[in-house]
N, C-alpha and C positions, 0 to 999 in steps of 0.2 A: 504493500500500500504506500509506504514511504517512498519507494523507488518510483512508483507511478506518479506520485505527486511532484517529485523532483523533475521528472521528464516533462510533465505538464508545464512547470515553471520555465524550464529551458525553452520549450516551444513558444510560450507566451512572450518571453523576452526577445527571442529571435524574431517573432512577428513584429513586435514593437520597434525593434531596431531597424528592420527592413522598411517599416512604414515611415519612420523618422527620416531614413536616408532618402527614400523616394520623395518625401515631402520637400526636401531641400532642392530638388531638381527644378530649375527654371524652365518649365515647358514652353513658356511664351518665347524665351530666348531661342530655344531649339526650333520652334516654328518660324521664328523670325529669320533664322539662318537659312532654313529651307526656302522661305519666301525670297530672300536675297539671292540665293543661288539660281532660282528660277528667273528672276528679273535680269541677272547678269547673263544668263544663257540667251535670253531674248535679245538683249542689247548687242551681245557679241555676234549672234547669228545674223541679225539685221544689218549690222555694220559690215560684216564680211560679204553678205549677199549684195548690198548696195555697191560695194567696191568691185565685186566680180561682175556685176551687171554693167558697169561702166565700160568694161573691156570686152564685152561679148555682144552677140546679137540674139535677142529673144525671138523664138518662133511663136507667132500668134495665129498661124493658119488654123481656122476652126476645125478642119478635118483632122489635123494632127492632134490638136488638143482634145477633141472629142474622143478619139480612139484611146489616147493615154488615160483620160479620165474614166473611160469605161472599165479599163483594167483596174485602175485605182479603186473604183467603186466596188468591184467584185471582191477585191482583197479586203477592203475596209468593212463592208457590210457583213461578210462572213466571219470576220475576226473581231467584230465589235470595237473597231478602232475609230476614234473621233476624227472625222475627216477635216474638221476645222483646224486641227493641230498641225497638219502637214500640207505644205504647198509644193506642188511639183512644177518645176520650171524646165521647159524644153528649149535648149539653146542650139544655135547653128554652129557646130564645131565638128570637124572631121575626126577628131580623136575619139577612139573607142573608150568612153569613160562614163561613169555615173558615180556620184558621190553625195553624201549627206552633210549638211551643215547644222550648227546649233539652231535651236528654235524651229525645227521642223522643215527646213528648206531641203528639198531633194532635187538635185540637178541631173538631167538626162541630156547627154550630147546626142545630136542627130546622127553622128557617126556610130554610136553604140546601137541605136535603134535599127539603122540600116544593116549592121553586121549580124543582127539576130536572124536566124533562119525562119522563125515563126513567132507568133504572138506569145506563145507559152514561155519561150526563152526571155522575152522582154518582161513578162509578168514575174518570172523567177528573179531577174536582176532587181526589179522594183521591190519585190518582197524582201530581198536581202537588205537593200538600203533602208526600207521602212523598219526592218528589225533593228538596225543600228540606231535609228531615231527613237523607237519605242523603248529600247533597252538603255537609253541614255549613254551610249558609247562615245558619242562625239565629244562631249565636254570632258568626259573621263580621260580620253586620249589627249585632248589639248592641254588639260591641267598637268598631266603626267609629262608631256613632252616640252611644254613651254613654261610651266609654273604658274601658280595663281597670281603672283606679283606682276608678271608680264600682262596677263589678261586684265587685271585690275587697272593697270596703267593704260591699256588700250581703251577701256570703258571710260576712264576719266579724262582721256585726251580729247581735245576738241577737234583736232585735225586727223590724228592717227598716222598719216604719212607713211613712211617706210615700214613702220612697225605693223600697220594694218595690212600692207601688201605681203609682208612675210607671213603673218598669221593666215591670211587668205590662201597663200600658196601651200602652206603646210596642211591646211584644212582640206584642200582639194586634191592633194597628191600623196600624202604620207600614209603608209599602210597601218592598219590596225594590227595589234599583236595577235598571236595564234589563238589565244583564248577568246578574244572578242569576235574574231572572224568565225570561229567554230560555233559560238553561241548565235551569231547572226544567221549562219547557214542553217542550224537546227531550227531556229525560230521561223525562218523563211519556208522551210519544208512544211512546218505546221500551218503557216498561213496559206500556202498553196493547197495543201490537203483539205483544209476547211472550206476553201473556195472551189473544191472539186477540179482543180487544175493539177495535172500530173507533175509532182515535184521532181521527177526524174529529169525534167528539162533543165533544172538548175545544174545537175551533174553533167549533162551533155554539153551545156554551154561552157562549163569549166574545162571539160575534156577537149573540146574544140579549141579553147584558148591555149591549153598546154601543148596541143599538137600542131598549131599553126607554125608555118615557116617564116611568115612575114612579121618578124619580131619588132621591126621598127614602128609599124602602125599600132602595135599593141603595147608599146613601152609603158604608156601611162597606166593602162588598166592592170598590167602585170605588177607595176609598182604599188598600186593600191590594193591589189588582191593577189598576194603571192601564194605559192604552193597549190596551184590550181588542181593538179592531178591528185594530190593527196587529199584535198578537200572533197573532190568529186567522189573518191572512194568512201569517205566517211558519210557523205550524203546518201550514197547507194545503200550502205549498211543500215542507216536509219530508215530508209524507204522500205527495205525488206521486212521491217517489223510492222508496216502499215498495210492496210487493205483498202485501197481506193476503188470503190465499186462504180461510181457514176462519174466518169471523166468528162469534163466539158472543156470547150475551147475558150481561151482567154478573150479572143475576138473571132467572129465568124470570118469566112474567107473574103467576103466583100469589104468588111471593115479593115482587114489586114491589107488587102490590095489598095484600098483607098489611102491608108496610112503610108505605105511604101511608095506609092506613086506620088503622093503629095511631097514626100521627102525628096524624091528625085526632082520634082518641079522646083522645090526650094533651092536645091543645089544648082540647078540650071540657071535660075534667076541670080543666084549669088555669083556664079562665074560670069554671067553676062554683065553684071554691074561692075565687075573688076576690069572688063575690057575697055 
C-alpha cells in the first residue's frame, strides 16, 4: 500500500512538472515564427519571379495555357491541392527545364514541353515540381545553400541587384539533394496514381533523359535533376506495389496536338521576329 502511494506521488509530481514546463512555452512566439517564415517565402518567391520575368518571354497563347491548366486541374482536384497556392508560368525558352520557386511559382520552359513524347510525361514532370512546392523543399534548399542571413538581406534590400540575380540563378538551376528528389519522385507517383495517370511515364521520361546522346541540350535539366537512371529504377519499384486499374490520358489527342502545334507556331513566330 505504501509503495503504491509513493508511485502515485511520483506520477503526480511528474505530471505537474510537465504541465509547468509546457506552460512556460510561448506558443504565440512559435506561431509568430511560422507566420514570419511564410511571409519571407512569399517575398523571396515574388522577388525572384519578378527578376526572372524581366529576362524571359511569357507565353500567353490561350491554347497552350488551357492545355497546361487542364493537366494542373486533374492533378490538383484528385490530390486535394489548393490551386490558388500554385501559379504555373509557361515561358518561351528552348532549354529543357522546369523548376519551382518559393511561394508556389512553377516555371515550365517551352523546350521541356516540346521534348515530352506525350501529355503523360508532361503531367509527370509537373507532378514532380508540384511535390517540391507542397513539401516545402525550395526554401529548405535555399536556406541550406545560401543561409538565412543572405535571404534576410535580400528581403530587406530595396534594390536586390546582384544578390537577387545570384539567388535567382541558384533557385532555377541548382539540384536538390538525393533525399528531397526521392521524396518529390515518390510524392509525384502518388499524385499521378490518384489522378489515374500512369506514373510509369515519370520513369520513362527519366530513362529517356539518361539515354539521350544530345547532352548539350539537356545540360540544364541534368543539373537540376541528377541520377536520372537511378531515380527511374526507384520509381518503377514503387509503381510495382500499386495497382492502377483505370488509366486515363492527361490530355486527349486533340488537346495534345493543339498544344504541340501551338508551341511550334510560337517558335516560328519567335524566329521570324529575330530576322
